[in-house]
TORKOL-4160 file (C-alpha; in steps of 0.2 Angstrom, whole numbers, padded with zeros to 4 digits, m for minus):
328
<pt num="1" X="m0094" Y="0033" Z="m0024"/>
<pt num="2" X="m0082" Y="0046" Z="m0025"/>
<pt num="3" X="m0068" Y="0046" Z="m0013"/>
<pt num="4" X="m0056" Y="0061" Z="m0016"/>
<pt num="5" X="m0049" Y="0054" Z="m0033"/>
<pt num="6" X="m0054" Y="0039" Z="m0030"/>
<pt num="7" X="m0070" Y="0029" Z="m0035"/>
<pt num="8" X="m0078" Y="0015" Z="m0024"/>
<pt num="9" X="m0088" Y="0006" Z="m0038"/>
<pt num="10" X="m0095" Y="m0007" Z="m0023"/>
<pt num="11" X="m0099" Y="0004" Z="m0008"/>
<pt num="12" X="m0100" Y="m0013" Z="0003"/>
<pt num="13" X="m0086" Y="m0011" Z="0015"/>
<pt num="14" X="m0074" Y="m0024" Z="0025"/>
<pt num="15" X="m0072" Y="m0015" Z="0043"/>
<pt num="16" X="m0057" Y="m0013" Z="0052"/>
<pt num="17" X="m0056" Y="m0026" Z="0064"/>
<pt num="18" X="m0039" Y="m0030" Z="0076"/>
<pt num="19" X="m0033" Y="m0047" Z="0075"/>
<pt num="20" X="m0046" Y="m0052" Z="0059"/>
<pt num="21" X="m0045" Y="m0038" Z="0045"/>
<pt num="22" X="m0026" Y="m0042" Z="0041"/>
<pt num="23" X="m0020" Y="m0042" Z="0021"/>
<pt num="24" X="m0023" Y="m0059" Z="0019"/>
<pt num="25" X="m0041" Y="m0057" Z="0025"/>
<pt num="26" X="m0046" Y="m0041" Z="0014"/>
<pt num="27" X="m0040" Y="m0050" Z="0000"/>
<pt num="28" X="m0050" Y="m0063" Z="0002"/>
<pt num="29" X="m0065" Y="m0052" Z="0007"/>
<pt num="30" X="m0061" Y="m0041" Z="m0011"/>
<pt num="31" X="m0061" Y="m0058" Z="m0020"/>
<pt num="32" X="m0079" Y="m0062" Z="m0014"/>
<pt num="33" X="m0088" Y="m0044" Z="m0018"/>
<pt num="34" X="m0080" Y="m0031" Z="m0005"/>
<pt num="35" X="m0076" Y="m0016" Z="m0015"/>
<pt num="36" X="m0067" Y="m0008" Z="m0001"/>
<pt num="37" X="m0057" Y="m0015" Z="0014"/>
<pt num="38" X="m0048" Y="m0005" Z="0029"/>
<pt num="39" X="m0033" Y="m0012" Z="0038"/>
<pt num="40" X="m0032" Y="m0016" Z="0056"/>
<pt num="41" X="m0030" Y="m0001" Z="0067"/>
<pt num="42" X="m0013" Y="0006" Z="0072"/>
<pt num="43" X="m0005" Y="0016" Z="0084"/>
<pt num="44" X="0001" Y="0031" Z="0081"/>
<pt num="45" X="0016" Y="0030" Z="0094"/>
<pt num="46" X="0032" Y="0030" Z="0082"/>
<pt num="47" X="0041" Y="0018" Z="0093"/>
<pt num="48" X="0031" Y="0005" Z="0088"/>
<pt num="49" X="0030" Y="0007" Z="0070"/>
<pt num="50" X="0043" Y="m0007" Z="0066"/>
<pt num="51" X="0038" Y="m0021" Z="0080"/>
<pt num="52" X="0032" Y="m0035" Z="0073"/>
<pt num="53" X="0014" Y="m0034" Z="0076"/>
<pt num="54" X="0012" Y="m0016" Z="0070"/>
<pt num="55" X="0024" Y="m0019" Z="0055"/>
<pt num="56" X="0009" Y="m0029" Z="0047"/>
<pt num="57" X="m0003" Y="m0014" Z="0048"/>
<pt num="58" X="0002" Y="m0001" Z="0038"/>
<pt num="59" X="0000" Y="m0002" Z="0020"/>
<pt num="60" X="0007" Y="m0016" Z="0009"/>
<pt num="61" X="0012" Y="m0012" Z="m0010"/>
<pt num="62" X="0005" Y="m0030" Z="m0014"/>
<pt num="63" X="m0013" Y="m0025" Z="m0009"/>
<pt num="64" X="m0024" Y="m0025" Z="m0025"/>
<pt num="65" X="m0039" Y="m0013" Z="m0019"/>
<pt num="66" X="m0036" Y="0004" Z="m0010"/>
<pt num="67" X="m0024" Y="0003" Z="0003"/>
<pt num="68" X="m0033" Y="0011" Z="0018"/>
<pt num="69" X="m0023" Y="0014" Z="0036"/>
<pt num="70" X="m0032" Y="0016" Z="0051"/>
<pt num="71" X="m0024" Y="0027" Z="0063"/>
<pt num="72" X="m0027" Y="0026" Z="0082"/>
<pt num="73" X="m0021" Y="0041" Z="0094"/>
<pt num="74" X="m0026" Y="0056" Z="0105"/>
<pt num="75" X="m0011" Y="0067" Z="0102"/>
<pt num="76" X="m0016" Y="0079" Z="0086"/>
<pt num="77" X="0004" Y="0082" Z="0081"/>
<pt num="78" X="0006" Y="0063" Z="0084"/>
<pt num="79" X="m0007" Y="0057" Z="0073"/>
<pt num="80" X="m0002" Y="0070" Z="0061"/>
<pt num="81" X="0015" Y="0063" Z="0059"/>
<pt num="82" X="0008" Y="0045" Z="0059"/>
<pt num="83" X="m0003" Y="0051" Z="0044"/>
<pt num="84" X="0013" Y="0057" Z="0035"/>
<pt num="85" X="0021" Y="0040" Z="0039"/>
<pt num="86" X="0006" Y="0031" Z="0032"/>
<pt num="87" X="0007" Y="0040" Z="0017"/>
<pt num="88" X="0026" Y="0039" Z="0014"/>
<pt num="89" X="0023" Y="0021" Z="0016"/>
<pt num="90" X="0010" Y="0018" Z="0004"/>
<pt num="91" X="m0006" Y="0022" Z="0011"/>
<pt num="92" X="m0020" Y="0030" Z="m0003"/>
<pt num="93" X="m0033" Y="0033" Z="0011"/>
<pt num="94" X="m0030" Y="0037" Z="0031"/>
<pt num="95" X="m0044" Y="0033" Z="0040"/>
<pt num="96" X="m0046" Y="0040" Z="0059"/>
<pt num="97" X="m0052" Y="0026" Z="0074"/>
<pt num="98" X="m0063" Y="0038" Z="0085"/>
<pt num="99" X="m0075" Y="0021" Z="0086"/>
<pt num="100" X="m0066" Y="0008" Z="0097"/>
<pt num="101" X="m0076" Y="0003" Z="0112"/>
<pt num="102" X="m0062" Y="m0008" Z="0120"/>
<pt num="103" X="m0057" Y="m0005" Z="0138"/>
<pt num="104" X="m0036" Y="m0004" Z="0135"/>
<pt num="105" X="m0040" Y="0009" Z="0120"/>
<pt num="106" X="m0052" Y="0019" Z="0131"/>
<pt num="107" X="m0039" Y="0019" Z="0146"/>
<pt num="108" X="m0028" Y="0028" Z="0133"/>
<pt num="109" X="m0041" Y="0040" Z="0128"/>
<pt num="110" X="m0042" Y="0035" Z="0112"/>
<pt num="111" X="m0056" Y="0027" Z="0101"/>
<pt num="112" X="m0073" Y="0031" Z="0104"/>
<pt num="113" X="m0066" Y="0041" Z="0120"/>
<pt num="114" X="m0063" Y="0056" Z="0110"/>
<pt num="115" X="m0080" Y="0058" Z="0107"/>
<pt num="116" X="m0082" Y="0066" Z="0123"/>
<pt num="117" X="m0070" Y="0082" Z="0119"/>
<pt num="118" X="m0076" Y="0089" Z="0103"/>
<pt num="119" X="m0064" Y="0101" Z="0103"/>
<pt num="120" X="m0050" Y="0089" Z="0103"/>
<pt num="121" X="m0058" Y="0079" Z="0089"/>
<pt num="122" X="m0059" Y="0097" Z="0079"/>
<pt num="123" X="m0039" Y="0098" Z="0083"/>
<pt num="124" X="m0035" Y="0081" Z="0077"/>
<pt num="125" X="m0044" Y="0081" Z="0061"/>
<pt num="126" X="m0039" Y="0098" Z="0056"/>
<pt num="127" X="m0020" Y="0092" Z="0060"/>
<pt num="128" X="m0022" Y="0076" Z="0052"/>
<pt num="129" X="m0030" Y="0083" Z="0037"/>
<pt num="130" X="m0016" Y="0096" Z="0034"/>
<pt num="131" X="m0004" Y="0083" Z="0035"/>
<pt num="132" X="m0007" Y="0074" Z="0020"/>
<pt num="133" X="m0013" Y="0075" Z="0003"/>
<pt num="134" X="m0024" Y="0058" Z="0002"/>
<pt num="135" X="m0042" Y="0056" Z="0008"/>
<pt num="136" X="m0043" Y="0057" Z="0027"/>
<pt num="137" X="m0058" Y="0046" Z="0032"/>
<pt num="138" X="m0066" Y="0044" Z="0050"/>
<pt num="139" X="m0076" Y="0031" Z="0060"/>
<pt num="140" X="m0087" Y="0034" Z="0074"/>
<pt num="141" X="m0100" Y="0029" Z="0087"/>
<pt num="142" X="m0116" Y="0037" Z="0088"/>
<pt num="143" X="m0109" Y="0045" Z="0105"/>
<pt num="144" X="m0101" Y="0040" Z="0122"/>
<pt num="145" X="m0117" Y="0034" Z="0128"/>
<pt num="146" X="m0136" Y="0037" Z="0127"/>
<pt num="147" X="m0138" Y="0052" Z="0134"/>
<pt num="148" X="m0125" Y="0061" Z="0123"/>
<pt num="149" X="m0126" Y="0055" Z="0105"/>
<pt num="150" X="m0117" Y="0067" Z="0099"/>
<pt num="151" X="m0113" Y="0060" Z="0082"/>
<pt num="152" X="m0121" Y="0075" Z="0071"/>
<pt num="153" X="m0109" Y="0087" Z="0078"/>
<pt num="154" X="m0095" Y="0075" Z="0075"/>
<pt num="155" X="m0099" Y="0074" Z="0057"/>
<pt num="156" X="m0102" Y="0093" Z="0056"/>
<pt num="157" X="m0084" Y="0095" Z="0063"/>
<pt num="158" X="m0077" Y="0081" Z="0052"/>
<pt num="159" X="m0085" Y="0089" Z="0036"/>
<pt num="160" X="m0078" Y="0106" Z="0040"/>
<pt num="161" X="m0060" Y="0100" Z="0043"/>
<pt num="162" X="m0060" Y="0090" Z="0028"/>
<pt num="163" X="m0064" Y="0073" Z="0030"/>
<pt num="164" X="m0069" Y="0065" Z="0015"/>
<pt num="165" X="m0080" Y="0050" Z="0022"/>
<pt num="166" X="m0089" Y="0047" Z="0037"/>
<pt num="167" X="m0094" Y="0029" Z="0044"/>
<pt num="168" X="m0104" Y="0029" Z="0058"/>
<pt num="169" X="m0108" Y="0012" Z="0070"/>
<pt num="170" X="m0125" Y="0011" Z="0075"/>
<pt num="171" X="m0122" Y="0010" Z="0094"/>
<pt num="172" X="m0113" Y="0021" Z="0108"/>
<pt num="173" X="m0098" Y="0019" Z="0116"/>
<pt num="174" X="m0108" Y="0012" Z="0132"/>
<pt num="175" X="m0117" Y="m0001" Z="0121"/>
<pt num="176" X="m0100" Y="m0011" Z="0114"/>
<pt num="177" X="m0108" Y="m0023" Z="0105"/>
<pt num="178" X="m0122" Y="m0026" Z="0113"/>
<pt num="179" X="m0139" Y="m0024" Z="0110"/>
<pt num="180" X="m0146" Y="m0019" Z="0091"/>
<pt num="181" X="m0139" Y="m0007" Z="0082"/>
<pt num="182" X="m0149" Y="0009" Z="0079"/>
<pt num="183" X="m0149" Y="0018" Z="0062"/>
<pt num="184" X="m0159" Y="0034" Z="0065"/>
<pt num="185" X="m0143" Y="0044" Z="0071"/>
<pt num="186" X="m0135" Y="0039" Z="0055"/>
<pt num="187" X="m0151" Y="0045" Z="0044"/>
<pt num="188" X="m0150" Y="0061" Z="0054"/>
<pt num="189" X="m0132" Y="0064" Z="0049"/>
<pt num="190" X="m0135" Y="0059" Z="0031"/>
<pt num="191" X="m0147" Y="0072" Z="0029"/>
<pt num="192" X="m0136" Y="0084" Z="0036"/>
<pt num="193" X="m0120" Y="0083" Z="0029"/>
<pt num="194" X="m0112" Y="0082" Z="0009"/>
<pt num="195" X="m0100" Y="0069" Z="0013"/>
<pt num="196" X="m0101" Y="0052" Z="0011"/>
<pt num="197" X="m0108" Y="0042" Z="0026"/>
<pt num="198" X="m0106" Y="0024" Z="0029"/>
<pt num="199" X="m0118" Y="0013" Z="0039"/>
<pt num="200" X="m0111" Y="0001" Z="0050"/>
<pt num="201" X="m0117" Y="m0013" Z="0064"/>
<pt num="202" X="m0129" Y="m0028" Z="0062"/>
<pt num="203" X="m0128" Y="m0029" Z="0045"/>
<pt num="204" X="m0129" Y="m0049" Z="0043"/>
<pt num="205" X="m0137" Y="m0051" Z="0027"/>
<pt num="206" X="m0143" Y="m0043" Z="0009"/>
<pt num="207" X="m0161" Y="m0040" Z="0015"/>
<pt num="208" X="m0156" Y="m0030" Z="0030"/>
<pt num="209" X="m0142" Y="m0021" Z="0020"/>
<pt num="210" X="m0157" Y="m0017" Z="0008"/>
<pt num="211" X="m0168" Y="m0009" Z="0023"/>
<pt num="212" X="m0151" Y="m0002" Z="0031"/>
<pt num="213" X="m0150" Y="0008" Z="0016"/>
<pt num="214" X="m0167" Y="0013" Z="0013"/>
<pt num="215" X="m0169" Y="0019" Z="0032"/>
<pt num="216" X="m0152" Y="0030" Z="0032"/>
<pt num="217" X="m0151" Y="0033" Z="0015"/>
<pt num="218" X="m0132" Y="0032" Z="0017"/>
<pt num="219" X="m0119" Y="0029" Z="0003"/>
<pt num="220" X="m0113" Y="0012" Z="0009"/>
<pt num="221" X="m0112" Y="0000" Z="0020"/>
<pt num="222" X="m0099" Y="m0007" Z="0032"/>
<pt num="223" X="m0097" Y="m0025" Z="0038"/>
<pt num="224" X="m0087" Y="m0032" Z="0053"/>
<pt num="225" X="m0093" Y="m0047" Z="0063"/>
<pt num="226" X="m0104" Y="m0054" Z="0050"/>
<pt num="227" X="m0088" Y="m0056" Z="0038"/>
<pt num="228" X="m0080" Y="m0070" Z="0051"/>
<pt num="229" X="m0079" Y="m0086" Z="0042"/>
<pt num="230" X="m0090" Y="m0079" Z="0029"/>
<pt num="231" X="m0083" Y="m0069" Z="0015"/>
<pt num="232" X="m0096" Y="m0073" Z="0004"/>
<pt num="233" X="m0109" Y="m0059" Z="0013"/>
<pt num="234" X="m0102" Y="m0045" Z="0003"/>
<pt num="235" X="m0105" Y="m0053" Z="m0014"/>
<pt num="236" X="m0124" Y="m0056" Z="m0006"/>
<pt num="237" X="m0124" Y="m0038" Z="0000"/>
<pt num="238" X="m0115" Y="m0032" Z="m0015"/>
<pt num="239" X="m0131" Y="m0042" Z="m0028"/>
<pt num="240" X="m0144" Y="m0037" Z="m0016"/>
<pt num="241" X="m0140" Y="m0018" Z="m0018"/>
<pt num="242" X="m0135" Y="m0019" Z="m0036"/>
<pt num="243" X="m0119" Y="m0018" Z="m0038"/>
<pt num="244" X="m0115" Y="m0036" Z="m0041"/>
<pt num="245" X="m0124" Y="m0050" Z="m0050"/>
<pt num="246" X="m0132" Y="m0063" Z="m0040"/>
<pt num="247" X="m0121" Y="m0080" Z="m0034"/>
<pt num="248" X="m0129" Y="m0095" Z="m0025"/>
<pt num="249" X="m0124" Y="m0099" Z="m0009"/>
<pt num="250" X="m0108" Y="m0108" Z="m0006"/>
<pt num="251" X="m0107" Y="m0127" Z="m0006"/>
<pt num="252" X="m0094" Y="m0139" Z="0002"/>
<pt num="253" X="m0081" Y="m0139" Z="m0011"/>
<pt num="254" X="m0083" Y="m0118" Z="m0013"/>
<pt num="255" X="m0081" Y="m0117" Z="0005"/>
<pt num="256" X="m0066" Y="m0129" Z="0006"/>
<pt num="257" X="m0058" Y="m0120" Z="m0009"/>
<pt num="258" X="m0060" Y="m0103" Z="0000"/>
<pt num="259" X="m0051" Y="m0109" Z="0015"/>
<pt num="260" X="m0038" Y="m0116" Z="0007"/>
<pt num="261" X="m0034" Y="m0101" Z="m0003"/>
<pt num="262" X="m0037" Y="m0091" Z="0014"/>
<pt num="263" X="m0024" Y="m0103" Z="0022"/>
<pt num="264" X="m0010" Y="m0101" Z="0010"/>
<pt num="265" X="m0010" Y="m0082" Z="0009"/>
<pt num="266" X="m0010" Y="m0082" Z="0028"/>
<pt num="267" X="0004" Y="m0093" Z="0030"/>
<pt num="268" X="0014" Y="m0084" Z="0015"/>
<pt num="269" X="0012" Y="m0068" Z="0024"/>
<pt num="270" X="0017" Y="m0073" Z="0041"/>
<pt num="271" X="0026" Y="m0088" Z="0039"/>
<pt num="272" X="0021" Y="m0106" Z="0042"/>
<pt num="273" X="0023" Y="m0109" Z="0061"/>
<pt num="274" X="0015" Y="m0091" Z="0066"/>
<pt num="275" X="0002" Y="m0094" Z="0052"/>
<pt num="276" X="m0003" Y="m0110" Z="0061"/>
<pt num="277" X="m0006" Y="m0100" Z="0077"/>
<pt num="278" X="m0015" Y="m0086" Z="0069"/>
<pt num="279" X="m0025" Y="m0096" Z="0056"/>
<pt num="280" X="m0034" Y="m0104" Z="0071"/>
<pt num="281" X="m0046" Y="m0092" Z="0074"/>
<pt num="282" X="m0051" Y="m0089" Z="0057"/>
<pt num="283" X="m0056" Y="m0108" Z="0056"/>
<pt num="284" X="m0067" Y="m0108" Z="0070"/>
<pt num="285" X="m0077" Y="m0095" Z="0061"/>
<pt num="286" X="m0077" Y="m0105" Z="0046"/>
<pt num="287" X="m0081" Y="m0121" Z="0052"/>
<pt num="288" X="m0094" Y="m0117" Z="0063"/>
<pt num="289" X="m0109" Y="m0128" Z="0063"/>
<pt num="290" X="m0102" Y="m0141" Z="0051"/>
<pt num="291" X="m0104" Y="m0158" Z="0057"/>
<pt num="292" X="m0089" Y="m0165" Z="0067"/>
<pt num="293" X="m0082" Y="m0148" Z="0069"/>
<pt num="294" X="m0080" Y="m0148" Z="0087"/>
<pt num="295" X="m0069" Y="m0162" Z="0086"/>
<pt num="296" X="m0057" Y="m0156" Z="0072"/>
<pt num="297" X="m0054" Y="m0138" Z="0079"/>
<pt num="298" X="m0049" Y="m0148" Z="0095"/>
<pt num="299" X="m0036" Y="m0156" Z="0084"/>
<pt num="300" X="m0031" Y="m0141" Z="0075"/>
<pt num="301" X="m0029" Y="m0131" Z="0090"/>
<pt num="302" X="m0016" Y="m0143" Z="0095"/>
<pt num="303" X="m0003" Y="m0141" Z="0081"/>
<pt num="304" X="0005" Y="m0126" Z="0074"/>
<pt num="305" X="0012" Y="m0135" Z="0061"/>
<pt num="306" X="0006" Y="m0127" Z="0043"/>
<pt num="307" X="0005" Y="m0142" Z="0033"/>
<pt num="308" X="m0001" Y="m0154" Z="0047"/>
<pt num="309" X="m0015" Y="m0141" Z="0047"/>
<pt num="310" X="m0020" Y="m0140" Z="0030"/>
<pt num="311" X="m0021" Y="m0159" Z="0029"/>
<pt num="312" X="m0031" Y="m0160" Z="0044"/>
<pt num="313" X="m0045" Y="m0147" Z="0034"/>
<pt num="314" X="m0042" Y="m0157" Z="0017"/>
<pt num="315" X="m0046" Y="m0174" Z="0026"/>
<pt num="316" X="m0062" Y="m0166" Z="0036"/>
<pt num="317" X="m0068" Y="m0159" Z="0020"/>
<pt num="318" X="m0066" Y="m0176" Z="0010"/>
<pt num="319" X="m0076" Y="m0185" Z="0024"/>
<pt num="320" X="m0089" Y="m0171" Z="0021"/>
<pt num="321" X="m0092" Y="m0172" Z="0002"/>
<pt num="322" X="m0092" Y="m0191" Z="0004"/>
<pt num="323" X="m0105" Y="m0191" Z="0015"/>
<pt num="324" X="m0114" Y="m0178" Z="0007"/>
<pt num="325" X="m0114" Y="m0189" Z="m0008"/>
<pt num="326" X="m0119" Y="m0204" Z="0001"/>
<pt num="327" X="m0134" Y="m0194" Z="0006"/>
<pt num="328" X="m0138" Y="m0190" Z="m0011"/>
């Protein structure tokens, strides 16, 4: 798939997710098959660019894949300025968030709230596309609510203003993440525009990705929540769509190795104490469903020492592997 001057060889993508899709997480997902990964959304307001949180959400030269910065805002001039800042900071792609349904985002008339004002959507897209030389992409939902599914109209505006790729989550703002995603709207949009269209929402297996691609005719898929504690989903989906070789499901040894790899990257990026605290959410996903994990998580959530955290995880997996071998 072409994205401006870039080729996306494996159009199986990691979605932007606040608090999750930071640089260490993107690198882990890439190592396990993601061909494209979008950073956490960052506000376009300039006064927050150097805050501790926002500073990690701009482009990083160390990133191995395409550097994609996602912007959140509602003012065309401010969004254009932020896009220029992102490009100057090393972003190779600028993504615009018009899909987030979070209350605190909607209260500032950003995210999916923008879908209510198609004229404003056009002004934002025109301003951002004119401000930068890198590809501009857009992420939306199917509409503000089920009575106002206007993804097709927004897609037309995006194509006319020069947007290089469109990602559609198969729910409205009203739906949040409830119920099941629908893909008919994505199929309708794909049939109407010539730019690449990416399907997003409830894609949690290779088989589901095949069905969604067959139904929508999309150019790729984007995966978000299904990747929590499961970076292997990208290789599974990549194989199912014919882009990657088949791989076995991870055993305990591989699962432990990936957690350690992710942990080291995370601690190196954030520092030990902050990293230990912020990595807990990842551990809760990685360990979900494993024997005795509830007790371990109670222990892990009580420490902010990176060494203690790592040692406890290693002891836990050693016990699991010993039990597994004993059963064998």
